[in-house]
C-alpha positions in Angstrom: 100.1 89.9 78.5 102.5 92.0 76.5 106.0 92.2 78.0 105.9 95.9 78.1 102.6 95.9 80.1 103.4 96.0 83.8 99.7 95.9 84.7 96.5 94.6 83.1 93.1 94.9 84.9 90.5 93.0 82.9 86.7 93.4 83.1 86.9 94.5 86.7 83.6 95.1 88.5 82.8 96.2 92.0 79.5 97.0 93.7 78.6 98.5 97.0 75.1 98.6 98.6 72.9 100.4 96.0 75.8 101.4 93.8 77.6 99.7 90.9 81.0 101.5 91.3 82.8 99.7 88.4 81.3 97.9 85.4 83.7 95.6 83.5 86.6 98.1 83.5 89.8 97.5 81.6 93.0 99.3 82.6 96.5 98.6 81.1 99.7 100.4 82.1 103.0 100.0 80.3 106.4 99.7 82.0 108.3 103.0 82.2 105.2 105.3 81.5 103.2 107.8 83.4 99.6 106.9 82.8 96.8 109.3 83.7 93.6 107.9 85.2 90.9 110.5 84.5 87.2 111.0 85.2 84.8 113.0 87.3 84.3 112.4 91.0 82.4 109.2 91.3 83.7 107.9 88.0 85.4 104.9 89.8 89.0 106.0 89.8 89.5 105.6 93.5 87.7 102.3 93.6 89.8 100.9 90.8 93.0 102.0 92.6 91.8 100.6 95.9 91.4 97.3 94.3 94.9 97.4 92.9 96.2 98.5 96.3 94.5 95.7 98.2 91.9 97.8 100.1 88.9 96.4 98.1 88.4 93.0 96.5 86.9 93.0 93.0 83.5 91.2 92.5 84.5 90.1 89.0 87.5 90.4 86.7 91.1 89.6 86.9 94.4 91.5 87.5 97.7 90.6 85.9 100.8 92.2 87.3 104.3 91.7 85.8 102.9 88.8 83.8 101.4 86.8 86.7 97.9 86.7 88.4 97.8 89.4 91.1 95.7 88.7 94.2 96.2 91.0 97.2 94.2 91.3 100.5 95.9 94.4 102.0 98.2 97.3 101.1 101.0 95.3 102.8 100.4 92.5 100.2 100.4 95.1 97.4 103.7 96.7 98.6 105.4 93.3 98.8 104.3 92.6 95.2 105.6 95.9 93.9 102.7 98.3 94.0 102.8 101.4 96.3 100.5 104.4 96.6 100.8 108.0 97.7 97.4 109.1 98.9 96.0 112.6 98.2 96.2 113.3 101.9 99.5 112.0 103.3 99.7 111.3 107.1 103.3 111.5 108.2 104.3 110.7 111.8 105.3 114.2 112.8 107.3 113.4 116.0 109.6 111.1 114.1 112.6 111.9 111.9 112.3 112.0 108.1 114.4 108.8 108.0 112.1 107.0 110.5 109.1 108.0 108.3 110.8 106.5 105.2 111.5 103.3 107.1 108.3 103.1 109.0 107.2 99.4 109.3 110.5 98.2 107.9 113.0 99.7 110.5 116.6 98.7 110.3 117.9 97.1 113.6 121.2 96.2 115.1 122.5 94.1 118.0 121.8 90.6 119.2 119.0 89.5 121.5 117.1 92.7 122.2 117.3 94.6 118.8 117.8 98.3 118.7 116.7 100.6 115.9 119.7 101.5 113.8 118.8 105.2 113.3 122.3 106.0 111.9 122.0 103.5 109.1 118.4 104.6 108.3 119.6 108.2 108.0 122.5 107.1 105.7 120.2 104.9 103.5 117.6 107.7 103.3 120.3 110.1 102.2 121.4 107.7 99.5 117.8 107.4 98.3 117.3 111.2 98.4 120.6 111.7 96.4 119.2 109.3 93.7 116.0 111.3 93.5 117.7 114.7 93.8 115.7 115.5 97.0 117.4 118.1 99.2 116.0 117.3 102.7 117.9 116.4 105.8 116.9 112.8 106.8 117.7 113.4 110.4 115.4 116.4 110.9 112.0 116.0 112.5 109.1 115.5 110.1 107.2 118.3 111.9 109.8 120.8 110.6 109.0 120.1 106.9 106.7 122.1 104.6 103.7 120.3 103.0 105.7 120.2 99.8 108.7 118.5 101.3 106.5 116.1 103.2 105.0 115.2 99.8 108.5 114.6 98.5 109.3 112.3 101.5 106.0 110.4 100.7 107.2 109.9 97.1 110.6 108.7 98.3 109.0 106.3 100.7 106.9 104.8 98.0 110.0 104.3 95.8 112.0 102.8 98.7 109.8 99.7 98.6 111.4 98.9 95.2 108.0 99.4 93.6 107.4 98.6 90.0 104.3 100.8 89.9 103.4 103.8 92.1 99.9 105.3 92.3 100.0 109.1 92.8 96.6 110.7 93.8 96.5 114.5 93.3 100.2 114.8 94.2 100.4 118.5 93.4 97.3 119.7 95.4 99.5 121.6 97.9 102.5 122.5 95.8 103.7 125.8 94.2 104.6 125.9 90.5 108.3 125.6 91.4 107.6 122.6 93.6 105.5 121.0 90.9 108.4 121.4 88.4 110.6 119.6 91.0 108.0 116.8 91.3 107.9 116.4 87.5 111.7 116.1 87.4 111.6 113.3 90.0 108.8 111.5 88.1 110.6 111.7 84.8 113.8 110.4 86.5 112.0 107.4 87.9 110.3 106.7 84.6 113.3 107.1 82.4 116.1 105.7 84.5 114.3 103.1 86.7 111.6 102.0 84.3 109.0 102.8 87.0 105.3 103.0 86.0 103.2 105.7 87.5 99.4 105.9 87.7 98.8 109.6 87.9 95.4 110.9 89.1 94.7 114.6 88.8 91.9 117.0 87.9 94.4 119.6 86.6 94.4 119.2 82.8 97.7 121.1 82.3 99.4 118.6 84.5 98.1 115.7 82.5 99.6 117.2 79.3 102.8 118.1 81.0 103.8 114.8 82.6 101.7 111.9 81.3 102.4 109.5 78.3 98.9 107.9 78.1 95.4 108.5 79.4 92.6 106.2 80.4 89.2 107.7 81.0 86.4 106.4 83.2 82.8 107.7 83.3 80.1 106.5 85.7 82.1 103.4 86.6 82.6 102.4 83.0 85.7 102.3 80.8 85.5 105.0 78.1 88.9 104.7 76.3 92.7 104.9 76.4 95.0 106.8 74.1 98.4 108.5 73.9 98.5 112.0 75.3 99.6 113.3 71.9 96.2 112.3 70.5 94.3 114.4 73.0 93.2 118.0 73.1 91.7 119.5 76.2 88.4 119.6 74.4 88.5 115.9 73.5 89.6 114.9 77.1 86.8 116.9 78.7 84.1 115.6 76.4 85.2 112.0 77.0 85.2 112.6 80.7 81.8 114.3 81.1 80.0 113.5 77.8 79.6 117.0 76.7 81.8 119.7 75.0 84.2 122.2 76.6 82.0 125.1 75.4 79.7 124.5 78.4 82.5 125.1 80.9 83.9 128.4 82.2 80.9 130.4 81.0 79.7 133.3 83.0 76.4 135.0 82.1 76.1 138.7 82.3 75.0 140.2 85.6 74.2 143.9 86.3 76.8 145.4 88.5 75.6 148.0 91.0 77.0 150.3 93.6 79.9 149.6 95.9 78.8 147.4 98.8 82.1 146.6 100.5 85.2 148.8 100.8 88.4 147.7 102.4 90.9 150.4 103.3 94.6 149.8 104.3 94.0 146.5 105.9 97.2 145.1 107.5 98.1 142.0 109.4 101.8 141.6 110.4 103.9 139.2 108.2 100.7 138.3 106.2 99.6 141.3 104.2 99.9 145.1 104.4 97.9 148.2 103.3 95.4 146.3 101.2 92.6 148.5 99.8 89.9 147.4 97.3 86.2 147.7 96.7 83.4 145.2 95.8 80.2 146.1 93.9 76.8 144.6 94.1 76.4 141.7 91.6 80.1 141.6 90.9 82.5 138.6 90.9 85.8 140.0 92.1 88.7 137.6 91.4 91.7 137.6 93.7 94.9 136.2 92.0 98.5 135.7 93.2 101.1 133.0 93.7 101.0 130.7 96.8 102.0 132.7 99.9 100.8 136.0 98.5 98.5 136.5 101.5 95.2 136.0 99.7 93.7 133.5 102.1 94.9 135.5 105.1 93.2 138.6 103.7 89.9 136.8 103.3 90.2 135.3 106.9 90.8 138.9 108.2 87.7 140.2 106.4 85.7 137.4 107.9 87.1 137.9 111.4 88.9 134.5 111.6 92.2 136.3 112.2 91.3 140.0 112.5 93.5 142.6 110.9 95.7 144.8 113.2 94.8 148.0 111.4 92.7 149.3 108.5 89.0 149.8 108.0 86.1 147.9 106.5 83.0 149.7 105.2 79.6 148.1 104.3 77.3 150.2 102.3 79.3 153.2 103.3 79.2 152.6 107.0 82.3 151.4 108.9 81.8 148.0 110.6 84.0 146.2 113.2 84.7 142.5 112.5 86.5 140.9 115.4 85.2 137.4 115.0 83.3 135.4 112.3 80.0 136.0 114.1 80.4 139.7 113.4 80.9 139.0 109.7 77.8 136.7 109.6 75.7 139.4 111.3 76.8 141.8 108.6 75.8 139.4 105.7 79.3 138.1 104.9 79.8 134.4 104.3 83.1 132.5 103.8 83.7 129.1 102.1 87.3 128.2 103.1 89.9 126.8 100.8 90.4 123.5 102.7 87.0 121.9 103.0 88.3 118.8 104.8 90.2 120.7 107.6 88.2 123.9 108.0 85.0 123.2 106.1 83.0 120.0 106.6 82.2 118.1 109.8 82.9 114.7 108.3 81.0 112.6 110.9 77.8 114.7 110.6 75.1 114.5 108.1 74.6 116.7 105.0 71.7 118.4 106.8 73.7 119.1 110.0 76.5 120.5 108.0 74.2 122.8 106.2 72.6 124.4 109.2 75.6 124.6 111.5 76.5 128.4 111.1 72.9 129.6 111.6 71.6 127.0 114.1 70.0 129.7 116.3 67.7 130.5 113.4 66.2 127.0 113.8 65.4 127.1 117.5 61.7 127.0 118.4 61.0 127.4 122.1 64.5 126.1 122.9 64.2 123.1 120.6 65.4 122.5 117.0 62.6 123.0 114.5 63.3 119.9 112.4 60.4 120.7 110.0 62.0 124.1 109.0 65.5 122.5 108.9 64.3 119.8 106.5 62.4 122.3 104.3 65.3 124.7 104.0 67.9 122.0 103.4 65.8 120.2 100.8 65.2 123.5 99.1 69.0 124.1 98.9 69.6 120.5 97.8 67.2 121.0 94.8 68.4 124.5 94.0 72.1 123.6 93.5 71.7 119.9 92.5 73.5 118.3 95.5 73.8 114.6 94.6 73.2 112.7 97.9 71.0 109.6 98.6 69.4 111.7 101.5 70.0 114.7 103.7 70.9 112.2 106.5 73.9 110.9 104.5 77.2 111.5 106.2 78.9 114.3 104.3 82.3 112.4 104.3 80.6 109.9 101.9 79.9 112.5 99.2 82.2 113.4 96.3 84.4 116.4 96.7 82.2 118.4 94.3 79.1 117.7 96.3 80.8 118.4 99.6 81.7 121.8 98.2 78.0 122.4 97.2 76.9 121.6 100.7 79.4 124.2 102.1 78.1 126.8 99.7 74.5 125.8 100.7 75.5 126.2 104.3 76.3 129.9 103.8 73.4 130.6 101.4 71.1 129.6 104.3 72.5 132.6 106.2 71.2 134.8 103.3 74.5 136.7 102.8 74.9 139.7 100.6 78.7 139.0 100.2 80.1 135.5 99.6 83.8 134.9 99.9 84.9 131.7 98.0 88.5 130.6 98.6 89.6 128.1 95.9 85.9 127.1 95.3 86.8 124.3 92.8 90.0 122.9 94.2 90.2 119.2 94.0 86.9 118.6 92.2 86.3 117.4 88.7 85.5 119.5 85.6 81.8 118.6 85.7 81.4 119.7 89.3 83.5 122.8 88.5 81.0 123.7 85.8 78.1 123.4 88.2 79.9 125.6 90.8 80.6 128.2 88.1 77.0 128.2 87.0 76.0 128.7 90.6 78.4 131.7 91.0 76.9 133.2 87.9 73.4 132.8 89.2 74.2 134.3 92.6 75.7 137.3 90.8 72.6 137.7 88.7 70.6 137.7 91.9 72.6 140.7 93.1 75.0 138.8 95.5 78.5 140.1 95.6 81.3 137.5 95.3 85.0 137.5 96.1 86.7 134.5 94.5 90.2 133.5 95.3 91.6 131.1 92.8 94.9 129.7 91.7 93.5 128.4 88.4 94.1 130.9 85.6 91.2 129.8 83.4 88.8 130.1 86.3 90.0 133.6 87.3 89.9 134.8 83.7 86.5 133.5 82.8 84.6 134.0 86.0 85.8 137.4 87.2 84.3 140.8 86.3 87.4 142.4 87.8 90.7 140.9 89.1 92.9 142.2 91.9 96.4 140.7 92.1 98.6 140.2 95.3 102.3 139.8 95.6 104.0 138.9 98.8 101.3 140.4 101.0 100.9 143.6 99.0 98.3 144.8 96.5 100.1 144.5 93.1 97.5 145.7 90.6 94.0 145.5 89.2 92.6 144.3 85.8 89.2 144.6 84.2 87.7 141.5 82.6 88.2 142.7 79.1 91.9 143.6 79.5 93.0 140.6 81.7 95.3 138.0 80.3 97.3 135.2 81.9 100.6 137.1 81.1 99.4 140.3 82.8 98.2 138.4 85.9 101.5 136.6 86.2 103.4 139.8 85.7 101.6 141.4 88.6 101.8 138.2 90.7 105.6 138.3 90.5 105.8 141.9 91.6 106.4 143.5 88.2 104.4 146.5 87.1 102.5 146.5 83.8 
């Protein structure tokens, strides 16, 4: 093992019932580098990292860490040996202080006999750690008071506090604003350059990979595809290695005929969220909604769907004013809504794919007071085929599907209600480029069928390539509108920051 390599995973294989998750995978990480681990959902990234973190045991292969054989049976073993992990979904103990969260499981104590937790010392030591990392958070404050972004920074500090030589970061920016992402990058660079820490960085956001990573390893279908320095990659090369096809196939929207106005929103207002929002939506149109985090986009969509009704304003459907006081009213009027957080407000993780599909329109499947399983199976199988949901069966628990396939199930759920208007809030967040391409294809097909789509997205390429028209919000207000042909990233950002064009 080279002295500069902190980690070598050699010919690692892992199988689960019916699935070969990893096939003779090699993965090498140098000391003091940020190494991206890339691949579509189901490529084997998580399985490989769970082996490294002691959650799974490999069937074959060996792992060398800091020059010695590395065998771990639990995350505690991994942490003791110098490997820590920040999961995609952190789970802080909200009723404890920040310092207590950092020292969870390794609390400092004082006194003889009956030991007492030394909260004061933990606060001091946490402050020292935060000073080193340039994190401006009060260690004595309750964890429940922190924003998601600050909770993420605490998770990073906790991982570092174990004196780790290698930290695994899984989608660390999924809930961060651009400013917060820049802060995270500064911390990662500091850890890499000053402490010689190695970071395995997992993200679906290509811009992040080029901004922060030194090297990239790509997996596809459980197999090792290749490793190279970031300077030798273009986005085109990275994507084609990940999915086996060229970038030209992505972000392509076919032409759809745009008809008359189907939905009109006038002066919609919800205190402290958004005010006086007016816009229209046409039949067959994909209307993009852009803006920075906190602009009020999600809250506006939730108001249109009746999840949190607006306090004032009017909504018209085909020229007739409608009242939407709860989601049932929206569904009755042919409006469907795929929320931005599929895990918290979308899927029912312990239910099957089939149950998740029929949930909003369950009354439609009642036959003399009983569920018509034949009709349910027929409709769900039809949706599964139509939008290529990859699942062993409709009885599979949805939590066992990849993020992209969970998202397809949620879209199928609403398509079964036969909506005329489909609201998609961050439809491709947290899913790989291959699944994104399939979702984009589906959006285009729905538009060609005459469905009207409102798409909220924070991803600039997605907004620019998929929208027929774009409205931009800034701090709860309508900031401007751009047609597809005139829209650029610069113009959208200008409007999103409150400047006029």
